[in-house]
PDB file as gemmi writes it, atoms N, CA and C in Angstrom:
CRYST1    1.000    1.000    1.000  90.00  90.00  90.00 P 1                      
ATOM      1  N   MET A   1     -11.259  -4.867   8.740  1.00  0.00           N  
ATOM      2  CA  MET A   1     -10.032  -4.848   9.508  1.00  0.00           C  
ATOM      3  C   MET A   1      -9.998  -6.033  10.463  1.00  0.00           C  
ATOM      4  N   ASP A   2      -8.762  -6.479  10.739  1.00  0.00           N  
ATOM      5  CA  ASP A   2      -8.619  -7.579  11.694  1.00  0.00           C  
ATOM      6  C   ASP A   2      -8.584  -7.025  13.121  1.00  0.00           C  
ATOM      7  N   GLN A   3      -8.369  -7.900  14.096  1.00  0.00           N  
ATOM      8  CA  GLN A   3      -8.375  -7.492  15.502  1.00  0.00           C  
ATOM      9  C   GLN A   3      -7.259  -6.498  15.834  1.00  0.00           C  
ATOM     10  N   GLU A   4      -6.200  -6.474  15.023  1.00  0.00           N  
ATOM     11  CA  GLU A   4      -5.070  -5.576  15.259  1.00  0.00           C  
ATOM     12  C   GLU A   4      -5.162  -4.277  14.461  1.00  0.00           C  
ATOM     13  N   GLY A   5      -6.284  -4.074  13.759  1.00  0.00           N  
ATOM     14  CA  GLY A   5      -6.486  -2.853  12.999  1.00  0.00           C  
ATOM     15  C   GLY A   5      -5.902  -2.863  11.604  1.00  0.00           C  
ATOM     16  N   ARG A   6      -5.400  -4.002  11.150  1.00  0.00           N  
ATOM     17  CA  ARG A   6      -4.845  -4.098   9.792  1.00  0.00           C  
ATOM     18  C   ARG A   6      -5.965  -4.366   8.797  1.00  0.00           C  
ATOM     19  N   GLY A   7      -5.791  -3.849   7.600  1.00  0.00           N  
ATOM     20  CA  GLY A   7      -6.733  -4.145   6.538  1.00  0.00           C  
ATOM     21  C   GLY A   7      -6.676  -5.609   6.179  1.00  0.00           C  
ATOM     22  N   LEU A   8      -7.793  -6.165   5.743  1.00  0.00           N  
ATOM     23  CA  LEU A   8      -7.838  -7.581   5.395  1.00  0.00           C  
ATOM     24  C   LEU A   8      -7.369  -7.850   3.974  1.00  0.00           C  
ATOM     25  N   ALA A   9      -7.750  -7.013   3.049  1.00  0.00           N  
ATOM     26  CA  ALA A   9      -7.372  -7.205   1.638  1.00  0.00           C  
ATOM     27  C   ALA A   9      -7.708  -5.935   0.884  1.00  0.00           C  
ATOM     28  N   GLU A  10      -7.095  -5.789  -0.276  1.00  0.00           N  
ATOM     29  CA  GLU A  10      -7.400  -4.666  -1.156  1.00  0.00           C  
ATOM     30  C   GLU A  10      -8.069  -5.212  -2.402  1.00  0.00           C  
ATOM     31  N   VAL A  11      -9.168  -4.579  -2.792  1.00  0.00           N  
ATOM     32  CA  VAL A  11      -9.891  -4.999  -4.000  1.00  0.00           C  
ATOM     33  C   VAL A  11     -10.083  -3.783  -4.896  1.00  0.00           C  
ATOM     34  N   LEU A  12     -10.205  -4.030  -6.168  1.00  0.00           N  
ATOM     35  CA  LEU A  12     -10.484  -2.987  -7.149  1.00  0.00           C  
ATOM     36  C   LEU A  12     -11.843  -3.270  -7.779  1.00  0.00           C  
ATOM     37  N   VAL A  13     -12.495  -2.212  -8.215  1.00  0.00           N  
ATOM     38  CA  VAL A  13     -13.790  -2.330  -8.878  1.00  0.00           C  
ATOM     39  C   VAL A  13     -13.676  -1.678 -10.249  1.00  0.00           C  
ATOM     40  N   ASP A  14     -13.997  -2.434 -11.292  1.00  0.00           N  
ATOM     41  CA  ASP A  14     -14.011  -1.880 -12.640  1.00  0.00           C  
ATOM     42  C   ASP A  14     -15.186  -0.908 -12.726  1.00  0.00           C  
ATOM     43  N   ARG A  15     -14.900   0.351 -13.002  1.00  0.00           N  
ATOM     44  CA  ARG A  15     -15.950   1.366 -12.968  1.00  0.00           C  
ATOM     45  C   ARG A  15     -16.972   1.218 -14.085  1.00  0.00           C  
ATOM     46  N   TYR A  16     -16.663   0.458 -15.113  1.00  0.00           N  
ATOM     47  CA  TYR A  16     -17.608   0.275 -16.207  1.00  0.00           C  
ATOM     48  C   TYR A  16     -18.467  -0.967 -16.032  1.00  0.00           C  
ATOM     49  N   SER A  17     -17.862  -2.058 -15.610  1.00  0.00           N  
ATOM     50  CA  SER A  17     -18.602  -3.321 -15.494  1.00  0.00           C  
ATOM     51  C   SER A  17     -19.074  -3.626 -14.069  1.00  0.00           C  
ATOM     52  N   GLY A  18     -18.435  -2.977 -13.079  1.00  0.00           N  
ATOM     53  CA  GLY A  18     -18.764  -3.267 -11.688  1.00  0.00           C  
ATOM     54  C   GLY A  18     -18.100  -4.524 -11.152  1.00  0.00           C  
ATOM     55  N   VAL A  19     -17.258  -5.165 -11.969  1.00  0.00           N  
ATOM     56  CA  VAL A  19     -16.565  -6.383 -11.549  1.00  0.00           C  
ATOM     57  C   VAL A  19     -15.578  -6.044 -10.435  1.00  0.00           C  
ATOM     58  N   VAL A  20     -15.588  -6.844  -9.367  1.00  0.00           N  
ATOM     59  CA  VAL A  20     -14.695  -6.672  -8.227  1.00  0.00           C  
ATOM     60  C   VAL A  20     -13.642  -7.774  -8.279  1.00  0.00           C  
ATOM     61  N   PHE A  21     -12.369  -7.401  -8.085  1.00  0.00           N  
ATOM     62  CA  PHE A  21     -11.283  -8.379  -8.144  1.00  0.00           C  
ATOM     63  C   PHE A  21     -10.168  -7.978  -7.179  1.00  0.00           C  
ATOM     64  N   PRO A  22      -9.378  -8.965  -6.726  1.00  0.00           N  
ATOM     65  CA  PRO A  22      -8.261  -8.654  -5.820  1.00  0.00           C  
ATOM     66  C   PRO A  22      -7.250  -7.745  -6.515  1.00  0.00           C  
ATOM     67  N   GLU A  23      -6.755  -6.768  -5.773  1.00  0.00           N  
ATOM     68  CA  GLU A  23      -5.733  -5.898  -6.333  1.00  0.00           C  
ATOM     69  C   GLU A  23      -4.454  -6.698  -6.555  1.00  0.00           C  
ATOM     70  N   PRO A  24      -3.841  -6.555  -7.727  1.00  0.00           N  
ATOM     71  CA  PRO A  24      -2.574  -7.275  -7.963  1.00  0.00           C  
ATOM     72  C   PRO A  24      -1.438  -6.648  -7.144  1.00  0.00           C  
ATOM     73  N   GLY A  25      -0.276  -7.241  -7.223  1.00  0.00           N  
ATOM     74  CA  GLY A  25       0.896  -6.696  -6.543  1.00  0.00           C  
ATOM     75  C   GLY A  25       0.987  -7.122  -5.096  1.00  0.00           C  
ATOM     76  N   PRO A  26       1.305  -6.185  -4.200  1.00  0.00           N  
ATOM     77  CA  PRO A  26       1.507  -6.520  -2.794  1.00  0.00           C  
ATOM     78  C   PRO A  26       0.335  -7.271  -2.157  1.00  0.00           C  
ATOM     79  N   ASN A  27      -0.883  -6.904  -2.481  1.00  0.00           N  
ATOM     80  CA  ASN A  27      -2.054  -7.575  -1.927  1.00  0.00           C  
ATOM     81  C   ASN A  27      -2.021  -9.083  -2.209  1.00  0.00           C  
ATOM     82  N   MET A  28      -1.549  -9.455  -3.369  1.00  0.00           N  
ATOM     83  CA  MET A  28      -1.521 -10.873  -3.744  1.00  0.00           C  
ATOM     84  C   MET A  28      -0.182 -11.539  -3.411  1.00  0.00           C  
ATOM     85  N   MET A  29       0.895 -10.758  -3.345  1.00  0.00           N  
ATOM     86  CA  MET A  29       2.218 -11.351  -3.169  1.00  0.00           C  
ATOM     87  C   MET A  29       2.759 -11.250  -1.741  1.00  0.00           C  
ATOM     88  N   TRP A  30       2.445 -10.181  -1.024  1.00  0.00           N  
ATOM     89  CA  TRP A  30       3.043  -9.959   0.280  1.00  0.00           C  
ATOM     90  C   TRP A  30       2.101 -10.228   1.433  1.00  0.00           C  
ATOM     91  N   ARG A  31       0.779 -10.177   1.207  1.00  0.00           N  
ATOM     92  CA  ARG A  31      -0.187 -10.347   2.309  1.00  0.00           C  
ATOM     93  C   ARG A  31      -0.017 -11.725   2.925  1.00  0.00           C  
ATOM     94  N   GLY A  32       0.191 -11.760   4.226  1.00  0.00           N  
ATOM     95  CA  GLY A  32       0.365 -13.019   4.946  1.00  0.00           C  
ATOM     96  C   GLY A  32       1.748 -13.616   4.843  1.00  0.00           C  
ATOM     97  N   GLN A  33       2.670 -12.926   4.197  1.00  0.00           N  
ATOM     98  CA  GLN A  33       4.017 -13.440   3.967  1.00  0.00           C  
ATOM     99  C   GLN A  33       4.705 -13.888   5.261  1.00  0.00           C  
ATOM    100  N   GLY A  34       4.569 -13.114   6.322  1.00  0.00           N  
ATOM    101  CA  GLY A  34       5.235 -13.434   7.577  1.00  0.00           C  
ATOM    102  C   GLY A  34       4.748 -14.719   8.204  1.00  0.00           C  
ATOM    103  N   ARG A  35       3.458 -14.997   8.084  1.00  0.00           N  
ATOM    104  CA  ARG A  35       2.927 -16.236   8.648  1.00  0.00           C  
ATOM    105  C   ARG A  35       3.543 -17.442   7.955  1.00  0.00           C  
ATOM    106  N   PHE A  36       3.795 -17.326   6.654  1.00  0.00           N  
ATOM    107  CA  PHE A  36       4.362 -18.439   5.901  1.00  0.00           C  
ATOM    108  C   PHE A  36       5.860 -18.581   6.150  1.00  0.00           C  
ATOM    109  N   LEU A  37       6.518 -17.472   6.413  1.00  0.00           N  
ATOM    110  CA  LEU A  37       7.966 -17.494   6.627  1.00  0.00           C  
ATOM    111  C   LEU A  37       8.333 -17.720   8.084  1.00  0.00           C  
ATOM    112  N   GLY A  38       7.380 -17.525   8.987  1.00  0.00           N  
ATOM    113  CA  GLY A  38       7.668 -17.619  10.413  1.00  0.00           C  
ATOM    114  C   GLY A  38       8.571 -16.493  10.883  1.00  0.00           C  
ATOM    115  N   ALA A  39       8.516 -15.357  10.197  1.00  0.00           N  
ATOM    116  CA  ALA A  39       9.404 -14.221  10.493  1.00  0.00           C  
ATOM    117  C   ALA A  39       8.648 -13.104  11.189  1.00  0.00           C  
ATOM    118  N   GLN A  40       9.390 -12.234  11.839  1.00  0.00           N  
ATOM    119  CA  GLN A  40       8.843 -11.030  12.439  1.00  0.00           C  
ATOM    120  C   GLN A  40       9.105  -9.867  11.491  1.00  0.00           C  
ATOM    121  N   PRO A  41       8.150  -8.948  11.341  1.00  0.00           N  
ATOM    122  CA  PRO A  41       8.373  -7.796  10.471  1.00  0.00           C  
ATOM    123  C   PRO A  41       9.585  -6.983  10.902  1.00  0.00           C  
ATOM    124  N   ARG A  42      10.324  -6.517   9.950  1.00  0.00           N  
ATOM    125  CA  ARG A  42      11.485  -5.653  10.219  1.00  0.00           C  
ATOM    126  C   ARG A  42      11.042  -4.196  10.384  1.00  0.00           C  
ATOM    127  N   TYR A  43       9.918  -3.828   9.732  1.00  0.00           N  
ATOM    128  CA  TYR A  43       9.429  -2.451   9.736  1.00  0.00           C  
ATOM    129  C   TYR A  43       8.034  -2.394  10.319  1.00  0.00           C  
ATOM    130  N   ASP A  44       7.823  -1.418  11.218  1.00  0.00           N  
ATOM    131  CA  ASP A  44       6.464  -1.134  11.680  1.00  0.00           C  
ATOM    132  C   ASP A  44       5.903  -0.036  10.772  1.00  0.00           C  
ATOM    133  N   LEU A  45       4.697   0.433  11.053  1.00  0.00           N  
ATOM    134  CA  LEU A  45       4.058   1.422  10.182  1.00  0.00           C  
ATOM    135  C   LEU A  45       4.881   2.699  10.066  1.00  0.00           C  
ATOM    136  N   GLU A  46       5.438   3.164  11.182  1.00  0.00           N  
ATOM    137  CA  GLU A  46       6.248   4.399  11.144  1.00  0.00           C  
ATOM    138  C   GLU A  46       7.538   4.200  10.358  1.00  0.00           C  
ATOM    139  N   GLY A  47       8.187   3.053  10.536  1.00  0.00           N  
ATOM    140  CA  GLY A  47       9.408   2.763   9.782  1.00  0.00           C  
ATOM    141  C   GLY A  47       9.137   2.646   8.300  1.00  0.00           C  
ATOM    142  N   ALA A  48       8.022   2.021   7.942  1.00  0.00           N  
ATOM    143  CA  ALA A  48       7.645   1.886   6.534  1.00  0.00           C  
ATOM    144  C   ALA A  48       7.301   3.249   5.934  1.00  0.00           C  
ATOM    145  N   GLU A  49       6.652   4.100   6.718  1.00  0.00           N  
ATOM    146  CA  GLU A  49       6.323   5.438   6.209  1.00  0.00           C  
ATOM    147  C   GLU A  49       7.605   6.238   5.959  1.00  0.00           C  
ATOM    148  N   LYS A  50       8.595   6.076   6.807  1.00  0.00           N  
ATOM    149  CA  LYS A  50       9.884   6.755   6.590  1.00  0.00           C  
ATOM    150  C   LYS A  50      10.502   6.284   5.276  1.00  0.00           C  
ATOM    151  N   LEU A  51      10.479   4.979   5.005  1.00  0.00           N  
ATOM    152  CA  LEU A  51      10.990   4.468   3.732  1.00  0.00           C  
ATOM    153  C   LEU A  51      10.195   5.025   2.558  1.00  0.00           C  
ATOM    154  N   ALA A  52       8.881   5.102   2.710  1.00  0.00           N  
ATOM    155  CA  ALA A  52       8.030   5.640   1.637  1.00  0.00           C  
ATOM    156  C   ALA A  52       8.362   7.101   1.363  1.00  0.00           C  
ATOM    157  N   ARG A  53       8.552   7.901   2.414  1.00  0.00           N  
ATOM    158  CA  ARG A  53       8.895   9.314   2.228  1.00  0.00           C  
ATOM    159  C   ARG A  53      10.244   9.472   1.521  1.00  0.00           C  
ATOM    160  N   GLU A  54      11.216   8.658   1.910  1.00  0.00           N  
ATOM    161  CA  GLU A  54      12.530   8.708   1.252  1.00  0.00           C  
ATOM    162  C   GLU A  54      12.407   8.347  -0.229  1.00  0.00           C  
ATOM    163  N   PHE A  55      11.640   7.322  -0.525  1.00  0.00           N  
ATOM    164  CA  PHE A  55      11.417   6.912  -1.913  1.00  0.00           C  
ATOM    165  C   PHE A  55      10.763   8.041  -2.709  1.00  0.00           C  
ATOM    166  N   LEU A  56       9.765   8.692  -2.131  1.00  0.00           N  
ATOM    167  CA  LEU A  56       9.028   9.748  -2.835  1.00  0.00           C  
ATOM    168  C   LEU A  56       9.886  10.960  -3.148  1.00  0.00           C  
ATOM    169  N   LYS A  57      10.928  11.207  -2.374  1.00  0.00           N  
ATOM    170  CA  LYS A  57      11.822  12.340  -2.658  1.00  0.00           C  
ATOM    171  C   LYS A  57      12.401  12.246  -4.064  1.00  0.00           C  
ATOM    172  N   GLY A  58      12.712  11.036  -4.503  1.00  0.00           N  
ATOM    173  CA  GLY A  58      13.252  10.849  -5.836  1.00  0.00           C  
ATOM    174  C   GLY A  58      12.197  10.541  -6.888  1.00  0.00           C  
ATOM    175  N   TYR A  59      11.143   9.860  -6.487  1.00  0.00           N  
ATOM    176  CA  TYR A  59      10.099   9.426  -7.423  1.00  0.00           C  
ATOM    177  C   TYR A  59       9.164  10.564  -7.808  1.00  0.00           C  
ATOM    178  N   LEU A  60       8.722  11.357  -6.832  1.00  0.00           N  
ATOM    179  CA  LEU A  60       7.810  12.466  -7.084  1.00  0.00           C  
ATOM    180  C   LEU A  60       8.132  13.599  -6.096  1.00  0.00           C  
ATOM    181  N   PRO A  61       9.215  14.360  -6.400  1.00  0.00           N  
ATOM    182  CA  PRO A  61       9.620  15.425  -5.497  1.00  0.00           C  
ATOM    183  C   PRO A  61       8.466  16.385  -5.194  1.00  0.00           C  
ATOM    184  N   GLY A  62       8.376  16.795  -3.924  1.00  0.00           N  
ATOM    185  CA  GLY A  62       7.317  17.708  -3.518  1.00  0.00           C  
ATOM    186  C   GLY A  62       6.036  17.012  -3.091  1.00  0.00           C  
ATOM    187  N   SER A  63       6.019  15.700  -3.180  1.00  0.00           N  
ATOM    188  CA  SER A  63       4.805  14.964  -2.782  1.00  0.00           C  
ATOM    189  C   SER A  63       4.846  14.672  -1.292  1.00  0.00           C  
ATOM    190  N   ARG A  64       3.670  14.298  -0.775  1.00  0.00           N  
ATOM    191  CA  ARG A  64       3.564  13.932   0.628  1.00  0.00           C  
ATOM    192  C   ARG A  64       2.614  12.742   0.752  1.00  0.00           C  
ATOM    193  N   ILE A  65       2.603  12.139   1.908  1.00  0.00           N  
ATOM    194  CA  ILE A  65       1.716  11.012   2.169  1.00  0.00           C  
ATOM    195  C   ILE A  65       0.425  11.542   2.771  1.00  0.00           C  
ATOM    196  N   PHE A  66      -0.713  11.099   2.216  1.00  0.00           N  
ATOM    197  CA  PHE A  66      -2.020  11.534   2.696  1.00  0.00           C  
ATOM    198  C   PHE A  66      -2.645  10.516   3.641  1.00  0.00           C  
ATOM    199  N   GLU A  67      -2.608   9.254   3.280  1.00  0.00           N  
ATOM    200  CA  GLU A  67      -3.226   8.213   4.089  1.00  0.00           C  
ATOM    201  C   GLU A  67      -2.287   7.018   4.163  1.00  0.00           C  
ATOM    202  N   ARG A  68      -2.444   6.240   5.223  1.00  0.00           N  
ATOM    203  CA  ARG A  68      -1.632   5.037   5.380  1.00  0.00           C  
ATOM    204  C   ARG A  68      -2.509   3.936   5.954  1.00  0.00           C  
ATOM    205  N   GLN A  69      -2.181   2.702   5.579  1.00  0.00           N  
ATOM    206  CA  GLN A  69      -2.956   1.559   6.062  1.00  0.00           C  
ATOM    207  C   GLN A  69      -2.029   0.364   6.205  1.00  0.00           C  
ATOM    208  N   ALA A  70      -2.106  -0.294   7.344  1.00  0.00           N  
ATOM    209  CA  ALA A  70      -1.325  -1.503   7.580  1.00  0.00           C  
ATOM    210  C   ALA A  70      -2.111  -2.717   7.083  1.00  0.00           C  
ATOM    211  N   PHE A  71      -1.402  -3.657   6.486  1.00  0.00           N  
ATOM    212  CA  PHE A  71      -1.942  -4.949   6.086  1.00  0.00           C  
ATOM    213  C   PHE A  71      -0.998  -6.017   6.635  1.00  0.00           C  
ATOM    214  N   ASP A  72      -1.411  -7.246   6.606  1.00  0.00           N  
ATOM    215  CA  ASP A  72      -0.576  -8.341   7.086  1.00  0.00           C  
ATOM    216  C   ASP A  72       0.564  -8.573   6.094  1.00  0.00           C  
ATOM    217  N   GLY A  73       1.755  -8.049   6.398  1.00  0.00           N  
ATOM    218  CA  GLY A  73       2.923  -8.231   5.541  1.00  0.00           C  
ATOM    219  C   GLY A  73       3.373  -6.995   4.800  1.00  0.00           C  
ATOM    220  N   TYR A  74       2.542  -5.952   4.789  1.00  0.00           N  
ATOM    221  CA  TYR A  74       2.934  -4.724   4.076  1.00  0.00           C  
ATOM    222  C   TYR A  74       2.092  -3.545   4.545  1.00  0.00           C  
ATOM    223  N   TYR A  75       2.485  -2.354   4.079  1.00  0.00           N  
ATOM    224  CA  TYR A  75       1.791  -1.115   4.391  1.00  0.00           C  
ATOM    225  C   TYR A  75       1.537  -0.380   3.086  1.00  0.00           C  
ATOM    226  N   THR A  76       0.400   0.296   2.997  1.00  0.00           N  
ATOM    227  CA  THR A  76       0.043   1.025   1.789  1.00  0.00           C  
ATOM    228  C   THR A  76      -0.106   2.502   2.111  1.00  0.00           C  
ATOM    229  N   PHE A  77       0.373   3.357   1.211  1.00  0.00           N  
ATOM    230  CA  PHE A  77       0.351   4.810   1.403  1.00  0.00           C  
ATOM    231  C   PHE A  77      -0.200   5.493   0.158  1.00  0.00           C  
ATOM    232  N   ASP A  78      -1.153   6.412   0.344  1.00  0.00           N  
ATOM    233  CA  ASP A  78      -1.622   7.287  -0.735  1.00  0.00           C  
ATOM    234  C   ASP A  78      -0.733   8.522  -0.708  1.00  0.00           C  
ATOM    235  N   PHE A  79      -0.298   8.973  -1.881  1.00  0.00           N  
ATOM    236  CA  PHE A  79       0.619  10.113  -1.946  1.00  0.00           C  
ATOM    237  C   PHE A  79       0.256  11.050  -3.084  1.00  0.00           C  
ATOM    238  N   GLY A  80       0.778  12.255  -3.033  1.00  0.00           N  
ATOM    239  CA  GLY A  80       0.579  13.219  -4.111  1.00  0.00           C  
ATOM    240  C   GLY A  80       1.091  14.581  -3.727  1.00  0.00           C  
ATOM    241  N   ARG A  81       0.898  15.510  -4.661  1.00  0.00           N  
ATOM    242  CA  ARG A  81       1.296  16.910  -4.464  1.00  0.00           C  
ATOM    243  C   ARG A  81       0.017  17.747  -4.423  1.00  0.00           C  
ATOM    244  N   GLY A  82      -0.529  17.949  -3.248  1.00  0.00           N  
ATOM    245  CA  GLY A  82      -1.743  18.738  -3.092  1.00  0.00           C  
ATOM    246  C   GLY A  82      -3.009  17.886  -3.082  1.00  0.00           C  
ATOM    247  N   LYS A  83      -3.002  16.780  -3.810  1.00  0.00           N  
ATOM    248  CA  LYS A  83      -4.124  15.828  -3.807  1.00  0.00           C  
ATOM    249  C   LYS A  83      -3.547  14.437  -4.086  1.00  0.00           C  
ATOM    250  N   ILE A  84      -4.330  13.428  -3.854  1.00  0.00           N  
ATOM    251  CA  ILE A  84      -3.839  12.060  -4.066  1.00  0.00           C  
ATOM    252  C   ILE A  84      -3.598  11.827  -5.560  1.00  0.00           C  
ATOM    253  N   GLU A  85      -2.361  11.395  -5.867  1.00  0.00           N  
ATOM    254  CA  GLU A  85      -1.988  11.092  -7.248  1.00  0.00           C  
ATOM    255  C   GLU A  85      -1.627   9.633  -7.443  1.00  0.00           C  
ATOM    256  N   GLY A  86      -1.366   8.932  -6.354  1.00  0.00           N  
ATOM    257  CA  GLY A  86      -0.960   7.541  -6.489  1.00  0.00           C  
ATOM    258  C   GLY A  86      -0.929   6.819  -5.168  1.00  0.00           C  
ATOM    259  N   MET A  87      -0.510   5.556  -5.261  1.00  0.00           N  
ATOM    260  CA  MET A  87      -0.423   4.692  -4.094  1.00  0.00           C  
ATOM    261  C   MET A  87       0.852   3.873  -4.214  1.00  0.00           C  
ATOM    262  N   LEU A  88       1.459   3.607  -3.071  1.00  0.00           N  
ATOM    263  CA  LEU A  88       2.609   2.714  -3.050  1.00  0.00           C  
ATOM    264  C   LEU A  88       2.516   1.836  -1.807  1.00  0.00           C  
ATOM    265  N   SER A  89       3.216   0.723  -1.848  1.00  0.00           N  
ATOM    266  CA  SER A  89       3.263  -0.185  -0.702  1.00  0.00           C  
ATOM    267  C   SER A  89       4.707  -0.447  -0.310  1.00  0.00           C  
ATOM    268  N   VAL A  90       4.904  -0.742   0.976  1.00  0.00           N  
ATOM    269  CA  VAL A  90       6.215  -1.074   1.505  1.00  0.00           C  
ATOM    270  C   VAL A  90       6.117  -2.429   2.197  1.00  0.00           C  
ATOM    271  N   ASN A  91       7.004  -3.354   1.814  1.00  0.00           N  
ATOM    272  CA  ASN A  91       7.036  -4.687   2.399  1.00  0.00           C  
ATOM    273  C   ASN A  91       7.519  -4.585   3.853  1.00  0.00           C  
ATOM    274  N   ALA A  92       6.768  -5.186   4.782  1.00  0.00           N  
ATOM    275  CA  ALA A  92       7.100  -5.117   6.200  1.00  0.00           C  
ATOM    276  C   ALA A  92       8.355  -5.895   6.566  1.00  0.00           C  
ATOM    277  N   TYR A  93       8.783  -6.807   5.698  1.00  0.00           N  
ATOM    278  CA  TYR A  93       9.926  -7.673   5.990  1.00  0.00           C  
ATOM    279  C   TYR A  93      11.203  -7.216   5.277  1.00  0.00           C  
ATOM    280  N   SER A  94      11.081  -6.771   4.037  1.00  0.00           N  
ATOM    281  CA  SER A  94      12.268  -6.401   3.262  1.00  0.00           C  
ATOM    282  C   SER A  94      12.446  -4.897   3.105  1.00  0.00           C  
ATOM    283  N   GLY A  95      11.368  -4.121   3.263  1.00  0.00           N  
ATOM    284  CA  GLY A  95      11.434  -2.687   3.012  1.00  0.00           C  
ATOM    285  C   GLY A  95      11.284  -2.328   1.550  1.00  0.00           C  
ATOM    286  N   GLU A  96      11.049  -3.327   0.692  1.00  0.00           N  
ATOM    287  CA  GLU A  96      10.868  -3.070  -0.739  1.00  0.00           C  
ATOM    288  C   GLU A  96       9.667  -2.161  -0.963  1.00  0.00           C  
ATOM    289  N   VAL A  97       9.803  -1.208  -1.895  1.00  0.00           N  
ATOM    290  CA  VAL A  97       8.732  -0.281  -2.236  1.00  0.00           C  
ATOM    291  C   VAL A  97       8.165  -0.672  -3.595  1.00  0.00           C  
ATOM    292  N   TRP A  98       6.842  -0.690  -3.693  1.00  0.00           N  
ATOM    293  CA  TRP A  98       6.164  -1.060  -4.942  1.00  0.00           C  
ATOM    294  C   TRP A  98       5.108   0.002  -5.232  1.00  0.00           C  
ATOM    295  N   VAL A  99       5.255   0.733  -6.332  1.00  0.00           N  
ATOM    296  CA  VAL A  99       4.289   1.748  -6.743  1.00  0.00           C  
ATOM    297  C   VAL A  99       3.153   1.059  -7.503  1.00  0.00           C  
ATOM    298  N   HIS A 100       1.937   1.397  -7.158  1.00  0.00           N  
ATOM    299  CA  HIS A 100       0.746   0.807  -7.791  1.00  0.00           C  
ATOM    300  C   HIS A 100       0.450   1.555  -9.094  1.00  0.00           C  
ATOM    301  N   THR A 101       1.184   1.251 -10.138  1.00  0.00           N  
ATOM    302  CA  THR A 101       1.061   1.965 -11.409  1.00  0.00           C  
ATOM    303  C   THR A 101      -0.177   1.568 -12.205  1.00  0.00           C  
ATOM    304  N   TRP A 102      -0.827   0.491 -11.858  1.00  0.00           N  
ATOM    305  CA  TRP A 102      -1.975  -0.012 -12.627  1.00  0.00           C  
ATOM    306  C   TRP A 102      -3.280   0.700 -12.314  1.00  0.00           C  
ATOM    307  N   HIS A 103      -3.306   1.610 -11.345  1.00  0.00           N  
ATOM    308  CA  HIS A 103      -4.551   2.262 -10.951  1.00  0.00           C  
ATOM    309  C   HIS A 103      -5.076   3.262 -11.956  1.00  0.00           C  
ATOM    310  N   GLY A 104      -4.197   3.945 -12.656  1.00  0.00           N  
ATOM    311  CA  GLY A 104      -4.652   5.038 -13.484  1.00  0.00           C  
ATOM    312  C   GLY A 104      -4.939   6.260 -12.603  1.00  0.00           C  
ATOM    313  N   VAL A 105      -5.789   7.152 -13.073  1.00  0.00           N  
ATOM    314  CA  VAL A 105      -6.129   8.368 -12.337  1.00  0.00           C  
ATOM    315  C   VAL A 105      -6.961   8.009 -11.108  1.00  0.00           C  
ATOM    316  N   PHE A 106      -6.605   8.580  -9.950  1.00  0.00           N  
ATOM    317  CA  PHE A 106      -7.324   8.321  -8.714  1.00  0.00           C  
ATOM    318  C   PHE A 106      -8.684   8.976  -8.770  1.00  0.00           C  
ATOM    319  N   LEU A 107      -9.757   8.184  -8.566  1.00  0.00           N  
ATOM    320  CA  LEU A 107     -11.121   8.702  -8.558  1.00  0.00           C  
ATOM    321  C   LEU A 107     -11.710   8.757  -7.163  1.00  0.00           C  
ATOM    322  N   GLY A 108     -11.336   7.851  -6.289  1.00  0.00           N  
ATOM    323  CA  GLY A 108     -11.865   7.822  -4.937  1.00  0.00           C  
ATOM    324  C   GLY A 108     -11.705   6.439  -4.357  1.00  0.00           C  
ATOM    325  N   GLU A 109     -12.156   6.281  -3.100  1.00  0.00           N  
ATOM    326  CA  GLU A 109     -12.078   4.992  -2.452  1.00  0.00           C  
ATOM    327  C   GLU A 109     -13.203   4.838  -1.466  1.00  0.00           C  
ATOM    328  N   ASN A 110     -13.508   3.606  -1.133  1.00  0.00           N  
ATOM    329  CA  ASN A 110     -14.509   3.266  -0.132  1.00  0.00           C  
ATOM    330  C   ASN A 110     -13.892   2.308   0.840  1.00  0.00           C  
ATOM    331  N   GLU A 111     -14.123   2.531   2.124  1.00  0.00           N  
ATOM    332  CA  GLU A 111     -13.590   1.612   3.129  1.00  0.00           C  
ATOM    333  C   GLU A 111     -14.722   0.925   3.834  1.00  0.00           C  
TER     334      GLU A 111                                                      
END                                                                             
């Protein structure tokens, strides 16, 4: 985490080979976006979570947010119905929502 409590980056680990690589999507496209644009975020963590909850009403009715993490330029949320089923991110500048469909079945995480 940085001095402001934001995550530095998201990485994935191939469970068979042990290869570690940067997570695609928001981690590669949105992280640091504001520094390059010279813009101020339009959404804080609470505002982004509200957008995520609204999105989930249509995407996976009955789901809730379990965990949230701020990154430089976006926010990430774990969601599901009773247990974690997926992850999505919300752009801090545009409010765009991106579901992390490439994860497959959630096995766990390490911080």
